[in-house]
All heavy atoms as TSV, in Angstrom:
chain	resi	resn	atom	element	x	y	z
A	1	MET	N	N	-2.672	6.755	-7.988
A	1	MET	CA	C	-1.451	6.977	-7.486
A	1	MET	C	C	-0.509	5.728	-7.568
A	1	MET	O	O	-1.048	4.647	-7.581
A	1	MET	CB	C	-1.544	7.388	-6.027
A	1	MET	CG	C	-2.314	8.629	-5.726
A	1	MET	SD	S	-2.557	8.997	-3.995
A	1	MET	CE	C	-1.002	9.773	-3.627
A	2	LYS	N	N	0.732	5.976	-7.688
A	2	LYS	CA	C	1.725	4.814	-7.735
A	2	LYS	C	C	2.591	4.862	-6.472
A	2	LYS	O	O	2.992	5.968	-6.043
A	2	LYS	CB	C	2.623	4.935	-8.979
A	2	LYS	CG	C	1.909	4.643	-10.231
A	2	LYS	CD	C	2.846	4.679	-11.385
A	2	LYS	CE	C	2.094	4.254	-12.687
A	2	LYS	NZ	N	3.064	4.063	-13.826
A	3	PHE	N	N	2.930	3.725	-5.906
A	3	PHE	CA	C	3.653	3.638	-4.669
A	3	PHE	C	C	4.777	2.538	-4.847
A	3	PHE	O	O	4.482	1.513	-5.451
A	3	PHE	CB	C	2.789	3.302	-3.522
A	3	PHE	CG	C	1.883	4.357	-3.143
A	3	PHE	CD1	C	0.604	4.390	-3.541
A	3	PHE	CD2	C	2.314	5.391	-2.302
A	3	PHE	CE1	C	-0.294	5.399	-3.163
A	3	PHE	CE2	C	1.470	6.444	-1.964
A	3	PHE	CZ	C	0.209	6.371	-2.364
A	4	LEU	N	N	5.897	2.786	-4.282
A	4	LEU	CA	C	6.942	1.756	-4.169
A	4	LEU	C	C	6.571	0.904	-2.924
A	4	LEU	O	O	6.201	1.463	-2.000
A	4	LEU	CB	C	8.225	2.428	-3.955
A	4	LEU	CG	C	9.459	1.539	-3.759
A	4	LEU	CD1	C	9.844	0.784	-4.998
A	4	LEU	CD2	C	10.652	2.348	-3.233
A	5	ILE	N	N	6.663	-0.398	-3.179
A	5	ILE	CA	C	6.475	-1.328	-1.971
A	5	ILE	C	C	7.730	-2.168	-1.914
A	5	ILE	O	O	8.473	-2.309	-2.810
A	5	ILE	CB	C	5.218	-2.210	-2.187
A	5	ILE	CG1	C	5.326	-3.063	-3.407
A	5	ILE	CG2	C	4.008	-1.366	-2.240
A	5	ILE	CD1	C	4.275	-4.175	-3.478
A	6	VAL	N	N	7.924	-2.698	-0.647
A	6	VAL	CA	C	9.049	-3.568	-0.358
A	6	VAL	C	C	8.424	-4.882	0.054
A	6	VAL	O	O	7.576	-4.916	0.910
A	6	VAL	CB	C	9.937	-2.992	0.772
A	6	VAL	CG1	C	11.021	-3.946	1.157
A	6	VAL	CG2	C	10.487	-1.619	0.374
A	7	ILE	N	N	8.956	-5.997	-0.518
A	7	ILE	CA	C	8.427	-7.305	-0.187
A	7	ILE	C	C	9.613	-8.134	0.355
A	7	ILE	O	O	10.673	-8.168	-0.167
A	7	ILE	CB	C	7.850	-8.053	-1.453
A	7	ILE	CG1	C	6.658	-7.224	-1.993
A	7	ILE	CG2	C	7.397	-9.458	-1.103
A	7	ILE	CD1	C	6.098	-7.800	-3.286
A	8	ASP	N	N	9.294	-8.861	1.464
A	8	ASP	CA	C	10.278	-9.740	2.149
A	8	ASP	C	C	9.491	-10.970	2.539
A	8	ASP	O	O	8.248	-11.049	2.466
A	8	ASP	CB	C	10.869	-8.991	3.304
A	8	ASP	CG	C	12.199	-9.701	3.745
A	8	ASP	OD1	O	12.629	-10.686	3.040
A	8	ASP	OD2	O	12.726	-9.204	4.765
A	9	THR	N	N	10.207	-11.993	2.983
A	9	THR	CA	C	9.536	-13.138	3.578
A	9	THR	C	C	10.004	-13.276	5.030
A	9	THR	O	O	11.096	-12.948	5.408
A	9	THR	CB	C	9.880	-14.413	2.829
A	9	THR	OG1	O	11.269	-14.634	2.681
A	9	THR	CG2	C	9.260	-14.439	1.393
A	10	ASP	N	N	9.096	-13.846	5.874
A	10	ASP	CA	C	9.474	-14.113	7.227
A	10	ASP	C	C	9.977	-15.517	7.401
A	10	ASP	O	O	10.110	-16.241	6.402
A	10	ASP	CB	C	8.257	-13.787	8.143
A	10	ASP	CG	C	7.116	-14.776	8.073
A	10	ASP	OD1	O	7.311	-15.799	7.403
A	10	ASP	OD2	O	6.136	-14.525	8.658
A	11	GLU	N	N	10.337	-15.899	8.607
A	11	GLU	CA	C	10.915	-17.230	8.841
A	11	GLU	C	C	10.015	-18.449	8.442
A	11	GLU	O	O	10.455	-19.505	8.251
A	11	GLU	CB	C	11.379	-17.374	10.281
A	11	GLU	CG	C	10.331	-17.219	11.310
A	11	GLU	CD	C	9.972	-15.725	11.661
A	11	GLU	OE1	O	10.628	-14.847	11.186
A	11	GLU	OE2	O	9.026	-15.591	12.477
A	12	ASP	N	N	8.755	-18.140	8.359
A	12	ASP	CA	C	7.768	-19.139	7.991
A	12	ASP	C	C	7.399	-19.169	6.455
A	12	ASP	O	O	6.581	-19.920	6.090
A	12	ASP	CB	C	6.497	-18.964	8.772
A	12	ASP	CG	C	6.668	-19.188	10.262
A	12	ASP	OD1	O	7.492	-20.049	10.663
A	12	ASP	OD2	O	6.044	-18.478	11.047
A	13	GLY	N	N	8.049	-18.281	5.761
A	13	GLY	CA	C	7.840	-18.211	4.307
A	13	GLY	C	C	6.614	-17.325	3.894
A	13	GLY	O	O	6.310	-17.292	2.725
A	14	ILE	N	N	6.102	-16.666	4.835
A	14	ILE	CA	C	4.972	-15.670	4.549
A	14	ILE	C	C	5.548	-14.413	3.987
A	14	ILE	O	O	6.591	-13.914	4.458
A	14	ILE	CB	C	4.190	-15.342	5.828
A	14	ILE	CG1	C	3.563	-16.679	6.413
A	14	ILE	CG2	C	3.063	-14.330	5.565
A	14	ILE	CD1	C	2.523	-17.330	5.574
A	15	TYR	N	N	4.911	-13.937	2.916
A	15	TYR	CA	C	5.364	-12.710	2.279
A	15	TYR	C	C	4.839	-11.531	3.068
A	15	TYR	O	O	3.690	-11.475	3.484
A	15	TYR	CB	C	4.837	-12.638	0.827
A	15	TYR	CG	C	5.527	-13.574	-0.099
A	15	TYR	CD1	C	5.091	-14.923	-0.210
A	15	TYR	CD2	C	6.668	-13.148	-0.828
A	15	TYR	CE1	C	5.809	-15.777	-1.099
A	15	TYR	CE2	C	7.313	-14.002	-1.699
A	15	TYR	CZ	C	6.909	-15.351	-1.794
A	15	TYR	OH	O	7.509	-16.269	-2.625
A	16	ILE	N	N	5.703	-10.560	3.279
A	16	ILE	CA	C	5.409	-9.329	4.029
A	16	ILE	C	C	5.669	-8.176	3.075
A	16	ILE	O	O	6.789	-8.124	2.494
A	16	ILE	CB	C	6.253	-9.148	5.310
A	16	ILE	CG1	C	6.227	-10.451	6.170
A	16	ILE	CG2	C	5.846	-7.915	6.059
A	16	ILE	CD1	C	4.878	-10.721	6.774
A	17	ALA	N	N	4.704	-7.266	3.000
A	17	ALA	CA	C	4.901	-6.090	2.114
A	17	ALA	C	C	4.656	-4.813	2.887
A	17	ALA	O	O	3.791	-4.784	3.814
A	17	ALA	CB	C	3.951	-6.061	0.949
A	18	GLU	N	N	5.453	-3.822	2.634
A	18	GLU	CA	C	5.218	-2.484	3.315
A	18	GLU	C	C	5.365	-1.402	2.252
A	18	GLU	O	O	6.007	-1.596	1.184
A	18	GLU	CB	C	6.125	-2.277	4.421
A	18	GLU	CG	C	7.590	-2.100	4.057
A	18	GLU	CD	C	8.481	-1.803	5.221
A	18	GLU	OE1	O	8.149	-0.890	6.067
A	18	GLU	OE2	O	9.469	-2.459	5.428
A	19	CYS	N	N	4.720	-0.308	2.484
A	19	CYS	CA	C	4.783	0.861	1.644
A	19	CYS	C	C	5.524	1.948	2.391
A	19	CYS	O	O	4.961	2.579	3.289
A	19	CYS	CB	C	3.412	1.287	1.285
A	19	CYS	SG	S	3.357	2.749	0.191
A	20	PRO	N	N	6.791	2.179	2.134
A	20	PRO	CA	C	7.616	3.118	2.865
A	20	PRO	C	C	7.103	4.562	2.922
A	20	PRO	O	O	7.316	5.283	3.909
A	20	PRO	CB	C	8.994	3.090	2.196
A	20	PRO	CG	C	9.023	1.806	1.459
A	20	PRO	CD	C	7.608	1.515	1.096
A	21	ALA	N	N	6.333	4.988	1.922
A	21	ALA	CA	C	5.766	6.273	1.842
A	21	ALA	C	C	4.643	6.477	2.813
A	21	ALA	O	O	4.264	7.646	3.050
A	21	ALA	CB	C	5.322	6.681	0.376
A	22	ILE	N	N	4.062	5.375	3.285
A	22	ILE	CA	C	2.937	5.555	4.257
A	22	ILE	C	C	3.273	4.824	5.509
A	22	ILE	O	O	3.209	3.502	5.600
A	22	ILE	CB	C	1.628	4.931	3.598
A	22	ILE	CG1	C	1.404	5.533	2.265
A	22	ILE	CG2	C	0.443	5.212	4.606
A	22	ILE	CD1	C	0.246	4.890	1.503
A	23	PRO	N	N	3.724	5.503	6.604
A	23	PRO	CA	C	4.112	4.848	7.805
A	23	PRO	C	C	3.049	3.905	8.323
A	23	PRO	O	O	1.857	4.189	8.414
A	23	PRO	CB	C	4.314	6.011	8.736
A	23	PRO	CG	C	4.558	7.235	7.908
A	23	PRO	CD	C	3.792	6.961	6.626
A	24	GLY	N	N	3.441	2.703	8.704
A	24	GLY	CA	C	2.593	1.709	9.292
A	24	GLY	C	C	1.771	0.956	8.299
A	24	GLY	O	O	0.971	0.027	8.698
A	25	CYS	N	N	1.986	1.174	6.993
A	25	CYS	CA	C	1.142	0.481	5.984
A	25	CYS	C	C	1.874	-0.808	5.609
A	25	CYS	O	O	2.837	-0.813	4.829
A	25	CYS	CB	C	0.948	1.364	4.798
A	25	CYS	SG	S	-0.256	0.661	3.594
A	26	VAL	N	N	1.385	-1.923	6.190
A	26	VAL	CA	C	2.048	-3.176	6.009
A	26	VAL	C	C	0.956	-4.251	5.777
A	26	VAL	O	O	-0.214	-4.149	6.269
A	26	VAL	CB	C	2.807	-3.591	7.361
A	26	VAL	CG1	C	3.483	-4.973	7.191
A	26	VAL	CG2	C	3.873	-2.563	7.658
A	27	SER	N	N	1.220	-5.302	5.024
A	27	SER	CA	C	0.306	-6.411	4.825
A	27	SER	C	C	1.094	-7.686	4.628
A	27	SER	O	O	2.375	-7.668	4.538
A	27	SER	CB	C	-0.553	-6.125	3.642
A	27	SER	OG	O	-1.626	-7.033	3.649
A	28	GLN	N	N	0.441	-8.762	4.498
A	28	GLN	CA	C	1.102	-10.085	4.326
A	28	GLN	C	C	0.252	-10.920	3.400
A	28	GLN	O	O	-0.947	-10.669	3.178
A	28	GLN	CB	C	1.358	-10.787	5.637
A	28	GLN	CG	C	0.116	-11.150	6.407
A	28	GLN	CD	C	0.441	-11.741	7.746
A	28	GLN	OE1	O	1.462	-11.423	8.344
A	28	GLN	NE2	N	-0.460	-12.633	8.248
A	29	GLY	N	N	0.811	-12.006	2.944
A	29	GLY	CA	C	0.124	-12.984	2.090
A	29	GLY	C	C	0.932	-14.242	1.968
A	29	GLY	O	O	2.150	-14.310	2.220
A	30	GLU	N	N	0.267	-15.363	1.470
A	30	GLU	CA	C	0.902	-16.651	1.409
A	30	GLU	C	C	1.806	-16.695	0.134
A	30	GLU	O	O	2.643	-17.497	0.001
A	30	GLU	CB	C	-0.104	-17.743	1.411
A	30	GLU	CG	C	-0.692	-17.983	2.804
A	30	GLU	CD	C	-1.637	-19.128	2.839
A	30	GLU	OE1	O	-1.605	-19.960	1.955
A	30	GLU	OE2	O	-2.299	-19.184	3.817
A	31	THR	N	N	1.431	-15.918	-0.872
A	31	THR	CA	C	2.229	-15.899	-2.166
A	31	THR	C	C	2.491	-14.408	-2.441
A	31	THR	O	O	1.945	-13.492	-1.888
A	31	THR	CB	C	1.371	-16.441	-3.341
A	31	THR	OG1	O	0.224	-15.565	-3.584
A	31	THR	CG2	C	0.867	-17.806	-3.036
A	32	GLU	N	N	3.431	-14.163	-3.470
A	32	GLU	CA	C	3.772	-12.882	-3.781
A	32	GLU	C	C	2.586	-12.129	-4.432
A	32	GLU	O	O	2.321	-10.967	-4.139
A	32	GLU	CB	C	4.934	-12.879	-4.783
A	32	GLU	CG	C	5.608	-11.479	-4.968
A	32	GLU	CD	C	6.902	-11.564	-5.704
A	32	GLU	OE1	O	7.558	-12.594	-5.605
A	32	GLU	OE2	O	7.188	-10.563	-6.362
A	33	GLU	N	N	1.739	-12.881	-5.145
A	33	GLU	CA	C	0.532	-12.251	-5.793
A	33	GLU	C	C	-0.431	-11.879	-4.626
A	33	GLU	O	O	-1.039	-10.764	-4.753
A	33	GLU	CB	C	-0.164	-13.287	-6.680
A	33	GLU	CG	C	-1.376	-12.762	-7.369
A	33	GLU	CD	C	-1.987	-13.807	-8.329
A	33	GLU	OE1	O	-1.418	-14.798	-8.621
A	33	GLU	OE2	O	-3.099	-13.485	-8.804
A	34	ASP	N	N	-0.616	-12.712	-3.668
A	34	ASP	CA	C	-1.504	-12.403	-2.515
A	34	ASP	C	C	-1.046	-11.130	-1.848
A	34	ASP	O	O	-1.857	-10.295	-1.488
A	34	ASP	CB	C	-1.548	-13.539	-1.505
A	34	ASP	CG	C	-2.320	-14.830	-1.984
A	34	ASP	OD1	O	-3.091	-14.606	-2.935
A	34	ASP	OD2	O	-2.132	-15.852	-1.351
A	35	VAL	N	N	0.220	-11.078	-1.546
A	35	VAL	CA	C	0.732	-9.930	-0.731
A	35	VAL	C	C	0.642	-8.653	-1.557
A	35	VAL	O	O	0.326	-7.556	-1.054
A	35	VAL	CB	C	2.201	-10.147	-0.221
A	35	VAL	CG1	C	3.236	-9.926	-1.297
A	35	VAL	CG2	C	2.416	-9.277	0.974
A	36	ILE	N	N	0.784	-8.708	-2.880
A	36	ILE	CA	C	0.651	-7.526	-3.725
A	36	ILE	C	C	-0.840	-7.089	-3.664
A	36	ILE	O	O	-1.092	-5.813	-3.516
A	36	ILE	CB	C	1.166	-7.772	-5.089
A	36	ILE	CG1	C	2.711	-7.851	-5.130
A	36	ILE	CG2	C	0.659	-6.673	-6.055
A	36	ILE	CD1	C	3.293	-8.340	-6.429
A	37	ASN	N	N	-1.740	-8.015	-3.839
A	37	ASN	CA	C	-3.177	-7.602	-3.786
A	37	ASN	C	C	-3.542	-7.087	-2.404
A	37	ASN	O	O	-4.298	-6.104	-2.277
A	37	ASN	CB	C	-4.036	-8.848	-4.138
A	37	ASN	CG	C	-3.984	-9.200	-5.506
A	37	ASN	OD1	O	-3.871	-8.377	-6.395
A	37	ASN	ND2	N	-4.103	-10.476	-5.900
A	38	ASN	N	N	-2.938	-7.719	-1.358
A	38	ASN	CA	C	-3.278	-7.217	-0.010
A	38	ASN	C	C	-2.719	-5.839	0.308
A	38	ASN	O	O	-3.339	-5.064	0.996
A	38	ASN	CB	C	-2.752	-8.317	1.031
A	38	ASN	CG	C	-3.564	-9.591	0.954
A	38	ASN	OD1	O	-4.578	-9.680	0.361
A	38	ASN	ND2	N	-3.035	-10.653	1.513
A	39	ILE	N	N	-1.478	-5.604	-0.138
A	39	ILE	CA	C	-0.932	-4.226	0.136
A	39	ILE	C	C	-1.641	-3.211	-0.642
A	39	ILE	O	O	-1.770	-2.088	-0.118
A	39	ILE	CB	C	0.621	-4.208	-0.124
A	39	ILE	CG1	C	1.274	-2.999	0.608
A	39	ILE	CG2	C	0.965	-4.295	-1.548
A	39	ILE	CD1	C	1.215	-2.987	2.058
A	40	LYS	N	N	-2.178	-3.483	-1.771
A	40	LYS	CA	C	-2.976	-2.498	-2.510
A	40	LYS	C	C	-4.205	-2.090	-1.678
A	40	LYS	O	O	-4.503	-0.877	-1.578
A	40	LYS	CB	C	-3.434	-3.060	-3.911
A	40	LYS	CG	C	-2.310	-3.147	-4.919
A	40	LYS	CD	C	-2.851	-3.742	-6.204
A	40	LYS	CE	C	-1.779	-3.850	-7.279
A	40	LYS	NZ	N	-2.349	-4.407	-8.532
A	41	GLU	N	N	-4.811	-3.082	-1.084
A	41	GLU	CA	C	-6.072	-2.800	-0.221
A	41	GLU	C	C	-5.590	-2.034	1.039
A	41	GLU	O	O	-6.280	-1.085	1.469
A	41	GLU	CB	C	-6.787	-4.089	0.144
A	41	GLU	CG	C	-7.505	-4.698	-1.017
A	41	GLU	CD	C	-8.514	-3.777	-1.650
A	41	GLU	OE1	O	-9.289	-3.073	-0.937
A	41	GLU	OE2	O	-8.542	-3.665	-2.938
A	42	ALA	N	N	-4.471	-2.469	1.606
A	42	ALA	CA	C	-3.897	-1.750	2.806
A	42	ALA	C	C	-3.630	-0.317	2.486
A	42	ALA	O	O	-3.957	0.547	3.294
A	42	ALA	CB	C	-2.748	-2.470	3.337
A	43	ILE	N	N	-3.073	-0.054	1.344
A	43	ILE	CA	C	-2.714	1.307	0.938
A	43	ILE	C	C	-3.985	2.189	0.853
A	43	ILE	O	O	-4.054	3.262	1.349
A	43	ILE	CB	C	-1.880	1.324	-0.339
A	43	ILE	CG1	C	-0.441	0.809	-0.123
A	43	ILE	CG2	C	-1.906	2.748	-1.024
A	43	ILE	CD1	C	0.353	0.514	-1.442
A	44	LYS	N	N	-5.025	1.612	0.199
A	44	LYS	CA	C	-6.278	2.261	0.041
A	44	LYS	C	C	-6.797	2.660	1.496
A	44	LYS	O	O	-7.285	3.792	1.695
A	44	LYS	CB	C	-7.282	1.489	-0.678
A	44	LYS	CG	C	-7.014	1.382	-2.218
A	44	LYS	CD	C	-8.029	0.503	-2.855
A	44	LYS	CE	C	-7.688	0.132	-4.261
A	44	LYS	NZ	N	-8.605	-0.717	-4.874
A	45	GLU	N	N	-6.829	1.726	2.408
A	45	GLU	CA	C	-7.302	1.943	3.689
A	45	GLU	C	C	-6.500	2.924	4.467
A	45	GLU	O	O	-7.089	3.782	5.152
A	45	GLU	CB	C	-7.397	0.604	4.453
A	45	GLU	CG	C	-8.452	-0.388	3.929
A	45	GLU	CD	C	-9.886	0.173	3.975
A	45	GLU	OE1	O	-10.218	0.763	4.997
A	45	GLU	OE2	O	-10.672	-0.057	3.044
A	46	CYS	N	N	-5.166	2.764	4.407
A	46	CYS	CA	C	-4.328	3.750	5.136
A	46	CYS	C	C	-4.494	5.152	4.651
A	46	CYS	O	O	-4.577	6.117	5.414
A	46	CYS	CB	C	-2.797	3.294	4.979
A	46	CYS	SG	S	-2.399	1.863	5.873
A	47	LEU	N	N	-4.618	5.326	3.348
A	47	LEU	CA	C	-4.828	6.669	2.797
A	47	LEU	C	C	-6.190	7.268	3.215
A	47	LEU	O	O	-6.333	8.398	3.560
A	47	LEU	CB	C	-4.830	6.628	1.218
A	47	LEU	CG	C	-3.439	6.383	0.662
A	47	LEU	CD1	C	-3.495	6.212	-0.876
A	47	LEU	CD2	C	-2.440	7.529	1.049
A	48	ALA	N	N	-7.231	6.360	3.268
A	48	ALA	CA	C	-8.551	6.801	3.747
A	48	ALA	C	C	-8.502	7.288	5.191
A	48	ALA	O	O	-9.052	8.336	5.563
A	48	ALA	CB	C	-9.553	5.685	3.561
A	49	VAL	N	N	-7.765	6.561	6.039
A	49	VAL	CA	C	-7.690	6.859	7.490
A	49	VAL	C	C	-6.875	8.202	7.558
A	49	VAL	O	O	-7.314	9.086	8.387
A	49	VAL	CB	C	-7.047	5.769	8.278
A	49	VAL	CG1	C	-6.644	6.227	9.717
A	49	VAL	CG2	C	-7.946	4.542	8.321
A	50	ARG	N	N	-5.769	8.318	6.897
A	50	ARG	CA	C	-4.997	9.515	7.021
A	50	ARG	C	C	-5.723	10.711	6.475
A	50	ARG	O	O	-5.651	11.819	7.116
A	50	ARG	CB	C	-3.678	9.322	6.232
A	50	ARG	CG	C	-2.780	8.234	6.844
A	50	ARG	CD	C	-1.460	8.083	6.085
A	50	ARG	NE	N	-0.531	9.198	6.292
A	50	ARG	CZ	C	0.285	9.244	7.272
A	50	ARG	NH1	N	0.344	8.368	8.228
A	50	ARG	NH2	N	1.131	10.344	7.387
A	51	LEU	N	N	-6.551	10.567	5.481
A	51	LEU	CA	C	-7.407	11.679	4.945
A	51	LEU	C	C	-8.423	12.041	5.988
A	51	LEU	O	O	-8.588	13.241	6.313
A	51	LEU	CB	C	-8.044	11.258	3.636
A	51	LEU	CG	C	-8.879	12.272	2.914
A	51	LEU	CD1	C	-7.984	13.437	2.460
A	51	LEU	CD2	C	-9.527	11.723	1.679
A	52	GLU	N	N	-9.087	11.079	6.513
A	52	GLU	CA	C	-10.082	11.296	7.603
A	52	GLU	C	C	-9.508	12.085	8.783
A	52	GLU	O	O	-10.175	12.902	9.375
A	52	GLU	CB	C	-10.705	10.001	7.988
A	52	GLU	CG	C	-11.814	10.137	8.981
A	52	GLU	CD	C	-12.431	8.824	9.333
A	52	GLU	OE1	O	-12.734	8.004	8.432
A	52	GLU	OE2	O	-12.566	8.512	10.530
A	53	LEU	N	N	-8.338	11.715	9.184
A	53	LEU	CA	C	-7.688	12.358	10.323
A	53	LEU	C	C	-6.990	13.641	10.043
A	53	LEU	O	O	-6.376	14.306	10.915
A	53	LEU	CB	C	-6.651	11.327	10.962
A	53	LEU	CG	C	-7.242	10.057	11.552
A	53	LEU	CD1	C	-6.160	9.152	12.052
A	53	LEU	CD2	C	-8.233	10.413	12.726
A	54	GLY	N	N	-6.954	14.018	8.795
A	54	GLY	CA	C	-6.249	15.273	8.323
A	54	GLY	C	C	-4.788	15.191	8.326
A	54	GLY	O	O	-4.089	16.181	8.389
A	55	MET	N	N	-4.291	13.959	8.229
A	55	MET	CA	C	-2.839	13.733	8.190
A	55	MET	C	C	-2.306	13.888	6.756
A	55	MET	O	O	-3.118	13.618	5.823
A	55	MET	CB	C	-2.487	12.422	8.769
A	55	MET	CG	C	-2.869	12.157	10.157
A	55	MET	SD	S	-2.744	10.460	10.705
A	55	MET	CE	C	-0.975	10.244	10.681
A	56	PRO	N	N	-1.073	14.173	6.557
A	56	PRO	CA	C	-0.530	14.081	5.209
A	56	PRO	C	C	-0.698	12.695	4.710
A	56	PRO	O	O	-0.529	11.718	5.411
A	56	PRO	CB	C	0.956	14.388	5.394
A	56	PRO	CG	C	1.170	14.985	6.714
A	56	PRO	CD	C	-0.014	14.527	7.578
A	57	LEU	N	N	-1.027	12.570	3.419
A	57	LEU	CA	C	-1.285	11.180	2.856
A	57	LEU	C	C	-0.044	10.371	2.822
A	57	LEU	O	O	-0.061	9.177	3.055
A	57	LEU	CB	C	-1.841	11.300	1.464
A	57	LEU	CG	C	-3.297	11.913	1.417
A	57	LEU	CD1	C	-3.786	11.900	-0.074
A	57	LEU	CD2	C	-4.276	11.131	2.327
A	58	THR	N	N	1.115	11.003	2.488
A	58	THR	CA	C	2.325	10.231	2.381
A	58	THR	C	C	3.471	11.000	3.044
A	58	THR	O	O	3.387	12.190	3.304
A	58	THR	CB	C	2.690	9.959	0.852
A	58	THR	OG1	O	2.914	11.310	0.262
A	58	THR	CG2	C	1.642	9.190	0.180
A	59	MET	N	N	4.504	10.305	3.203
A	59	MET	CA	C	5.781	10.905	3.770
A	59	MET	C	C	6.752	10.978	2.589
A	59	MET	O	O	6.648	10.213	1.587
A	59	MET	CB	C	6.371	10.019	4.812
A	59	MET	CG	C	5.458	9.708	6.006
A	59	MET	SD	S	4.943	11.203	6.891
A	59	MET	CE	C	6.402	11.599	7.722
A	60	THR	N	N	7.702	11.916	2.642
A	60	THR	CA	C	8.692	12.032	1.553
A	60	THR	C	C	9.695	10.854	1.711
A	60	THR	O	O	10.164	10.496	2.752
A	60	THR	CB	C	9.458	13.380	1.725
A	60	THR	OG1	O	8.558	14.415	1.637
A	60	THR	CG2	C	10.479	13.559	0.685
A	61	THR	N	N	9.924	10.283	0.537
A	61	THR	CA	C	10.984	9.231	0.485
A	61	THR	C	C	11.944	9.641	-0.558
A	61	THR	O	O	11.672	10.388	-1.492
A	61	THR	CB	C	10.393	7.875	0.135
A	61	THR	OG1	O	9.699	7.911	-1.130
A	61	THR	CG2	C	9.357	7.390	1.156
A	62	HIS	N	N	13.208	9.166	-0.446
A	62	HIS	CA	C	14.247	9.436	-1.408
A	62	HIS	C	C	14.962	8.122	-1.782
A	62	HIS	O	O	15.087	7.240	-0.933
A	62	HIS	CB	C	15.284	10.394	-0.827
A	62	HIS	CG	C	14.779	11.733	-0.555
A	62	HIS	ND1	N	14.648	12.708	-1.485
A	62	HIS	CD2	C	14.262	12.278	0.606
A	62	HIS	CE1	C	14.119	13.779	-0.921
A	62	HIS	NE2	N	13.853	13.510	0.372
A	63	GLU	N	N	15.392	8.031	-2.945
A	63	GLU	CA	C	16.224	6.977	-3.446
A	63	GLU	C	C	17.626	7.532	-3.468
A	63	GLU	O	O	17.869	8.539	-4.115
A	63	GLU	CB	C	15.769	6.441	-4.798
A	63	GLU	CG	C	16.563	5.268	-5.265
A	63	GLU	CD	C	16.014	4.723	-6.624
A	63	GLU	OE1	O	14.819	4.813	-6.821
A	63	GLU	OE2	O	16.868	4.237	-7.338
A	64	ILE	N	N	18.552	6.872	-2.775
A	64	ILE	CA	C	19.949	7.355	-2.770
A	64	ILE	C	C	20.905	6.284	-3.206
A	64	ILE	O	O	20.541	5.094	-3.224
A	64	ILE	CB	C	20.413	7.811	-1.344
A	64	ILE	CG1	C	20.312	6.663	-0.380
A	64	ILE	CG2	C	19.499	9.009	-0.969
A	64	ILE	CD1	C	20.923	7.011	1.064
A	65	GLU	N	N	22.014	6.664	-3.683
A	65	GLU	CA	C	23.048	5.704	-4.050
A	65	GLU	C	C	24.115	5.623	-3.009
A	65	GLU	O	O	24.593	6.742	-2.575
A	65	GLU	CB	C	23.618	6.212	-5.457
A	65	GLU	CG	C	24.623	5.167	-6.027
A	65	GLU	CD	C	25.033	5.606	-7.439
A	65	GLU	OE1	O	24.226	6.231	-8.110
A	65	GLU	OE2	O	26.186	5.265	-7.772
A	66	VAL	N	N	24.557	4.485	-2.641
A	66	VAL	CA	C	25.566	4.243	-1.659
A	66	VAL	C	C	26.597	3.321	-2.224
A	66	VAL	O	O	26.329	2.190	-2.685
A	66	VAL	CB	C	25.023	3.680	-0.391
A	66	VAL	CG1	C	26.122	3.422	0.639
A	66	VAL	CG2	C	23.962	4.586	0.208
A	67	ALA	N	N	27.861	3.812	-2.300
A	67	ALA	CA	C	28.946	2.966	-2.796
A	67	ALA	C	C	29.291	1.907	-1.707
A	67	ALA	O	O	29.507	2.261	-0.546
A	67	ALA	CB	C	30.161	3.788	-3.121
A	68	VAL	N	N	29.476	0.666	-2.127
A	68	VAL	CA	C	29.857	-0.397	-1.220
A	68	VAL	C	C	31.044	-1.165	-1.737
A	68	VAL	O	O	31.247	-1.197	-2.948
A	68	VAL	CB	C	28.755	-1.360	-0.835
A	68	VAL	CG1	C	27.732	-0.673	0.054
A	68	VAL	CG2	C	28.070	-1.971	-2.073
């Protein structure tokens, strides 16, 4: 499966990643490479838990265009 992730940094320079299609699926790392590897593992774990609980694996997300 392929997922869109969002990466940001906090005030201490730690990278934070989340997967918008999976509510609550968040991870962190000291480098961008670390956070990408960590969010991959978090996604696997989140999907396993959602499957075990009988929850939908993902939520619907949309990409929209907004004029600014």
